MARBA-3410 file (N, C-alpha, C, O; in Angstrom, 1 decimal):
139
163.1,75.3,95.2,162.7,74.0,96.1,161.7,74.6,97.2,162.0,75.6,97.8 ~ 160.6,74.0,97.5,159.7,74.1,98.7,160.3,74.0,100.1,161.2,73.1,100.1 ~ 160.1,74.6,101.1,160.3,74.1,102.2,159.3,73.5,102.9,158.2,73.2,102.4 ~ 159.5,73.2,104.1,158.5,72.4,105.0,157.9,73.1,106.1,157.0,72.6,106.8 ~ 158.3,74.5,106.2,157.8,75.4,107.3,157.5,76.7,106.8,158.1,77.2,105.9
156.3,77.4,107.6,155.7,78.5,107.1,155.4,79.3,108.6,155.5,78.9,109.7 ~ 155.0,80.8,108.1,154.8,81.2,109.4,153.5,82.0,109.2,153.2,82.4,108.1 ~ 152.7,82.0,110.5,151.5,82.6,110.5,151.2,83.4,111.8,151.6,83.0,112.9 ~ 150.6,84.4,111.7,150.0,85.2,112.9,148.5,85.2,112.8,148.0,85.5,111.7 ~ 148.0,84.8,113.9,146.7,85.0,114.4,146.4,86.5,114.6,146.6,86.8,115.8
145.9,87.4,113.9,145.8,88.8,114.0,145.1,89.2,115.4,144.6,88.4,116.2 ~ 145.1,90.6,115.6,144.5,91.0,116.8,142.6,90.9,116.7,141.9,90.8,117.6 ~ 142.3,90.8,115.5,140.8,90.5,115.7,140.2,89.3,115.9,139.0,89.1,116.4 ~ 141.0,88.4,115.5,140.8,87.0,115.7,141.0,86.5,117.1,140.3,85.6,117.5 ~ 142.1,87.2,118.0,142.3,86.8,119.2,141.2,87.8,120.1,140.6,87.4,121.1
140.9,89.0,119.6,140.0,89.8,120.3,138.6,88.8,120.4,138.0,88.7,121.5 ~ 138.2,88.2,119.3,137.0,87.4,119.3,137.2,86.2,119.8,136.2,85.5,119.8 ~ 138.4,85.7,120.2,138.3,84.4,120.7,138.5,83.2,120.0,138.2,82.0,120.5 ~ 138.9,83.4,118.9,138.7,82.4,117.9,140.4,81.7,117.8,140.7,81.2,116.7 ~ 141.2,81.9,119.0,142.5,81.1,118.7,142.4,79.6,118.8,143.3,78.9,118.2
141.4,79.0,119.6,141.7,77.6,119.8,140.9,76.8,118.3,141.1,75.7,117.8 ~ 139.9,77.7,117.7,139.1,77.1,116.6,140.2,77.2,115.3,140.1,76.3,114.4 ~ 140.9,78.2,115.3,141.9,78.3,114.0,143.0,77.5,114.3,143.5,76.9,113.3 ~ 143.6,77.3,115.6,144.6,76.1,115.7,144.0,74.9,115.5,144.7,74.0,115.1 ~ 142.8,74.6,115.9,142.4,73.2,115.4,142.1,73.1,113.8,141.9,72.0,113.2
142.1,74.1,113.3,141.6,74.0,111.9,143.3,73.7,111.2,143.6,72.9,110.3 ~ 144.2,74.4,111.9,145.7,74.2,111.4,146.1,72.7,111.6,146.7,72.1,110.7 ~ 145.8,72.2,113.0,146.2,71.0,113.3,145.6,69.9,112.5,146.3,68.9,112.1 ~ 144.2,70.1,112.1,143.4,69.1,111.5,143.8,69.1,109.8,143.4,68.2,109.0 ~ 144.5,70.3,109.5,145.0,70.1,108.1,146.3,69.6,108.0,146.9,69.6,106.9
146.9,69.2,109.2,148.2,68.4,109.2,149.4,69.1,109.4,150.4,68.5,109.3 ~ 149.3,70.2,109.6,150.4,71.0,110.1,150.9,70.5,111.5,150.2,69.8,112.1 ~ 152.1,70.9,112.1,152.8,70.6,113.1,153.1,72.0,113.6,153.8,72.7,112.8 ~ 152.8,72.4,114.6,153.6,73.7,115.3,154.5,73.4,115.9,154.5,72.4,116.7 ~ 155.6,74.1,115.7,157.2,74.1,115.9,157.5,75.3,117.1,158.3,75.0,118.1
157.0,76.2,116.9,156.9,77.6,117.8,155.8,78.2,117.9,155.0,78.2,117.0 ~ 155.4,78.8,119.0,154.1,79.5,119.0,154.4,80.3,120.0,155.3,80.0,120.7 ~ 153.8,81.4,120.2,153.7,82.5,121.4,152.5,83.4,121.1,152.0,83.6,120.0 ~ 152.1,83.8,122.5,151.1,84.9,122.3,152.0,86.2,122.7,152.6,86.3,123.7 ~ 151.8,87.0,121.8,152.7,88.3,122.1,152.0,89.8,121.4,151.1,89.9,120.6
152.5,90.8,122.0,151.9,92.2,121.2,152.9,93.1,120.5,153.8,93.6,121.2 ~ 152.6,93.2,119.2,153.7,93.9,118.6,153.5,95.4,119.0,152.5,96.0,119.2 ~ 154.8,95.8,119.1,154.7,97.3,119.4,154.8,98.2,117.9,155.0,97.7,116.8 ~ 154.7,99.4,118.2,154.9,100.3,116.5,155.9,99.9,115.8,155.8,99.6,114.6 ~ 157.1,100.0,116.4,158.3,99.6,115.9,158.3,98.2,115.1,158.8,98.0,114.0
157.9,97.2,115.9,157.6,95.9,115.5,156.9,96.0,114.2,157.4,95.6,113.2 ~ 155.7,96.4,114.3,154.8,96.4,113.2,155.2,97.0,112.1,155.1,96.5,111.0 ~ 155.8,98.2,112.2,156.6,99.0,111.0,157.6,98.4,110.6,157.8,98.7,109.4 ~ 158.3,97.7,111.0,159.5,96.9,110.5,158.8,95.4,109.8,159.2,95.0,108.7 ~ 157.9,94.8,110.5,157.5,93.7,110.0,156.8,93.9,108.5,156.9,93.1,107.6
156.1,95.0,108.4,155.3,95.2,107.2,156.1,96.6,106.4,155.5,97.5,105.9 ~ 157.3,96.5,106.5,158.0,97.8,105.9,158.0,97.7,104.4,158.3,98.6,103.7 ~ 157.5,96.5,103.9,157.3,96.4,102.4,156.3,97.4,101.9,156.6,98.0,100.9 ~ 155.2,97.6,102.8,154.1,98.3,102.6,154.1,99.8,103.1,153.1,100.5,103.1 ~ 155.4,100.4,103.4,155.6,101.6,103.9,155.2,103.0,103.2,155.1,104.0,103.9
155.1,102.8,101.9,154.7,103.8,101.0,153.3,103.7,100.7,152.9,104.7,100.1 ~ 152.5,102.6,100.9,151.2,102.2,100.7,150.4,103.1,101.6,150.7,103.1,102.8 ~ 149.2,103.8,101.1,148.3,104.4,101.8,147.7,103.8,103.1,147.4,104.6,104.0 ~ 147.4,102.5,103.2,147.2,101.8,104.2,147.8,101.5,105.3,147.3,101.1,106.4 ~ 149.2,101.7,105.0,150.3,101.4,106.1,149.9,102.0,107.7,150.0,101.3,108.7
149.6,103.4,107.8,149.5,103.6,109.0,148.2,102.8,109.8,148.2,102.3,110.9 ~ 147.2,102.8,108.8,146.0,101.9,109.7,146.5,100.4,110.0,146.0,99.8,111.0 ~ 147.4,99.8,109.2,147.8,98.4,109.2,148.5,98.6,110.6,148.1,98.0,111.6 ~ 149.5,99.3,110.6,150.3,99.3,111.9,149.5,99.5,113.1,149.6,98.8,114.1 ~ 148.4,100.6,113.2,147.6,100.7,114.2,146.8,99.5,114.7,146.7,99.2,115.9
146.2,98.8,113.4,145.6,97.8,113.5,146.3,96.3,114.1,145.7,95.5,114.8 ~ 147.4,96.2,113.8,148.5,95.1,114.4,149.3,95.6,115.6,150.4,95.0,115.8 ~ 148.8,96.5,116.3,149.4,96.7,117.5,148.5,97.1,118.6,148.8,97.3,119.8 ~ 147.1,97.0,118.1,146.1,97.3,118.9,145.8,96.4,120.0,145.2,97.0,120.9 ~ 146.2,94.9,120.2,146.0,93.7,120.9,146.9,92.8,120.4,147.6,93.0,119.4
147.0,91.7,121.3,147.8,90.4,121.1,147.6,90.1,119.7,146.7,90.4,119.0 ~ 148.8,89.2,119.4,148.6,88.2,118.3,149.2,87.0,118.8,149.9,86.9,119.8 ~ 148.8,85.9,117.9,149.6,84.5,118.1,150.5,84.5,117.1,150.1,84.8,115.9 ~ 151.6,84.1,117.3,152.9,84.2,116.1,153.1,82.7,116.0,153.3,82.2,117.1 ~ 153.2,81.9,115.1,153.9,80.5,115.1,154.5,80.1,113.6,154.2,80.5,112.4
155.4,79.1,114.1,155.9,78.6,112.9,155.5,77.3,112.6,155.4,76.5,113.6 ~ 155.1,76.7,111.4,154.3,75.4,111.1,155.1,74.8,110.2,155.9,75.3,109.5 ~ 154.9,73.3,110.4,155.6,72.5,109.7,154.7,71.5,108.8,153.7,71.0,109.4 ~ 154.9,71.1,107.6,154.1,70.3,107.0,154.8,70.1,105.5,155.4,71.1,105.1 ~ 154.7,69.3,104.7,155.5,69.1,103.4,154.5,70.3,102.5,153.3,70.4,102.7
155.1,71.1,101.6,154.7,72.0,100.9,153.8,73.2,101.6,152.7,73.8,101.2 ~ 154.6,73.6,102.9,153.9,74.3,104.0,153.2,75.5,103.5,152.1,75.8,103.8 ~ 154.1,76.3,102.7,153.6,77.5,102.4,152.4,77.6,101.4,151.4,78.3,101.6 ~ 152.4,76.8,100.4,151.3,76.6,99.3,149.7,76.2,100.0,148.6,76.5,99.7 ~ 150.3,75.3,101.0,149.3,74.3,101.7,148.7,75.5,102.8,147.5,75.4,103.0
149.3,76.5,103.3,148.9,77.2,104.4,147.9,78.2,103.7,146.7,78.3,103.9 ~ 148.7,78.8,102.7,147.9,79.8,101.9,146.4,79.5,101.3,145.5,80.3,101.2 ~ 146.3,78.0,100.9,145.1,77.4,100.6,144.2,77.4,101.7,143.1,77.9,101.5 ~ 144.5,76.8,103.1,143.9,76.8,104.0,143.3,78.0,104.6,142.2,77.8,105.2 ~ 143.9,79.4,104.6,143.8,80.5,105.2,142.7,81.4,104.0,142.0,82.4,104.3
142.9,80.9,102.7,141.8,81.4,101.8,142.4,82.9,101.1,143.6,83.3,101.3 ~ 141.4,83.7,100.5,141.8,84.9,100.1,141.8,85.8,101.0,141.2,85.7,102.0 ~ 142.5,87.0,100.6,142.9,88.1,101.7,141.6,88.7,102.0,141.3,89.2,103.1 ~ 140.6,88.8,101.0,139.3,89.2,101.0,138.3,88.1,101.5,138.1,87.2,100.7 ~ 137.8,88.2,102.8,136.9,87.1,103.3,135.6,86.8,102.1,135.1,85.7,101.9
135.3,87.8,101.6,134.1,87.7,100.7,134.5,86.9,99.6,133.5,86.4,99.0 ~ 135.6,86.6,99.2,136.3,86.1,98.0,136.9,84.4,98.3,137.0,83.4,97.5 ~ 137.2,84.6,99.8,137.5,83.1,100.2,136.7,82.1,100.0,135.5,82.2,99.9 ~ 137.4,80.9,100.0,136.7,79.8,99.3,135.8,79.1,101.2,136.1,79.3,102.4 ~ 135.0,78.6,100.6,134.0,78.1,101.7,135.0,77.3,102.7,136.0,76.9,102.2
134.9,77.1,104.2,135.6,76.3,104.9,137.1,76.9,105.1,137.9,76.3,105.8 ~ 137.4,78.1,104.5,138.9,78.1,104.9,138.8,79.2,105.9,137.7,79.8,106.0 ~ 139.9,79.5,106.6,139.8,80.3,107.9,139.5,81.8,108.0,139.1,82.3,109.0 ~ 139.9,82.3,106.5,139.2,83.7,106.7,137.8,83.8,106.4,137.2,84.6,107.0 ~ 137.2,82.8,105.5,135.8,82.8,105.5,135.0,82.7,106.6,133.9,83.3,106.7
135.6,81.9,107.6,135.0,81.4,108.7,135.3,82.6,109.8,134.4,82.9,110.6 ~ 136.4,83.3,109.9,136.9,84.1,110.8,137.2,85.5,110.8,137.4,86.2,111.7 ~ 137.3,86.0,109.3,137.6,87.2,109.0,136.7,88.1,109.0,135.5,87.6,108.8 ~ 136.7,89.5,109.1,135.4,90.2,109.2,135.3,91.1,107.9,134.3,91.7,107.5 ~ 136.9,91.2,107.4,137.0,92.2,106.1,138.4,92.3,105.6,139.3,92.1,106.4
138.5,92.6,104.6,139.9,92.6,103.7,140.8,93.3,104.7,142.0,93.1,104.5 ~ 140.6,94.1,105.7,141.5,95.0,106.6,141.6,94.2,107.9,142.7,94.4,108.5 ~ 140.7,93.4,108.4,140.7,92.4,109.5,140.5,91.3,109.0,139.3,90.8,109.1 ~ 141.5,90.7,108.5,141.4,89.3,107.9,142.1,88.3,108.8,142.8,87.4,108.3 ~ 141.9,88.2,110.0,142.0,87.0,111.3,143.4,86.8,111.2,144.0,86.9,112.3
144.0,86.4,110.1,145.2,85.5,109.9,146.2,86.0,109.0,145.7,86.5,108.0 ~ 147.6,86.0,109.1,148.7,86.1,108.1,149.1,84.9,108.0,149.0,84.0,108.8 ~ 149.7,84.7,106.6,150.4,83.2,106.1,151.4,83.8,105.3,151.0,84.7,104.5 ~ 152.9,83.6,105.2,153.7,83.7,104.5,153.3,83.5,102.9,152.5,82.7,102.6 ~ 153.8,84.2,102.2,153.4,84.0,100.8,154.6,83.5,100.0,154.5,83.5,98.8
155.6,83.1,100.6,156.8,82.5,100.0,157.8,81.7,100.7,157.8,82.1,101.9 ~ 158.6,80.6,100.5,159.4,80.2,101.5,160.5,81.2,101.8,160.9,81.0,102.9 ~ 161.1,82.1,101.2,161.8,82.9,101.5,161.2,83.9,102.7,161.8,84.2,103.7 ~ 160.0,84.4,102.3,159.4,85.5,103.4,159.0,84.5,104.7,159.0,85.0,105.8 ~ 158.7,83.2,104.5,158.5,82.3,105.7,159.6,82.3,106.8,159.4,82.3,108.0
161.0,82.3,106.0,162.3,82.3,106.7,162.5,83.6,107.4,163.0,83.7,108.5 ~ 162.2,84.6,106.8,162.4,86.2,107.2,161.3,86.2,108.4,161.6,86.6,109.6 ~ 160.2,85.9,108.0,159.3,86.4,109.2,159.2,85.4,110.4,158.9,85.8,111.5 ~ 159.6,84.2,110.1,159.5,83.5,111.1,161.0,84.0,112.2,161.0,83.9,113.5 ~ 161.9,84.4,111.6,163.2,84.8,112.5,162.9,85.9,113.1,163.5,86.2,114.2
161.9,86.8,112.4,161.8,88.1,113.1,161.0,87.8,114.4,161.1,88.7,115.2 ~ 160.3,86.8,114.7,159.6,86.3,115.9,160.1,85.6,116.9,159.8,85.7,118.1 ~ 161.1,84.5,116.2,161.5,83.4,117.1,163.2,83.3,116.7,163.8,83.6,115.6 ~ 163.6,82.9,117.8,164.9,82.6,117.8,165.2,80.9,117.4,164.3,80.1,117.7 ~ 166.1,80.7,116.9,166.2,79.1,116.5,166.2,78.3,117.9,165.6,77.2,117.9
166.5,78.7,118.9,166.1,78.0,120.3,164.7,77.7,120.4,164.3,76.7,121.0 ~ 163.7,78.6,119.9,162.3,78.5,120.2,161.6,77.8,119.6,160.4,77.8,119.8 ~ 162.4,76.8,118.4,161.7,76.0,117.9,161.8,74.7,118.1,163.0,74.4,118.4 ~ 161.0,73.6,118.1,161.0,72.4,118.3,160.4,71.5,117.0,160.4,70.2,117.2
END
């Protein structure tokens, strides 16, 4: 059964380039309600834990370095069919393959610096949201 919440991160490249407001506007316009949000910076240990599923992949060290190089915006979003609808809104991981008007098509520079993370399942949305927020942080 689909839940009505998902997790997102605006990644360091999007924050560095000043795209926070524009991306949040697209999220709001798409009908998502922000139930938790914060500007924070991941430590190396945070990034290694968050992306532990990729630890054996050759790109893991670069991913950890990228995700710790500057602040991120972490948020929990609410909407019916949140995970699937948000994945559609952000577009393909590779911005060259992303549909016109998606967040990655508009704001991502490359497959490695793709501006935004979106949970890929209801289960991961709950896990990733809990990684960044306590229950008392959600409204």
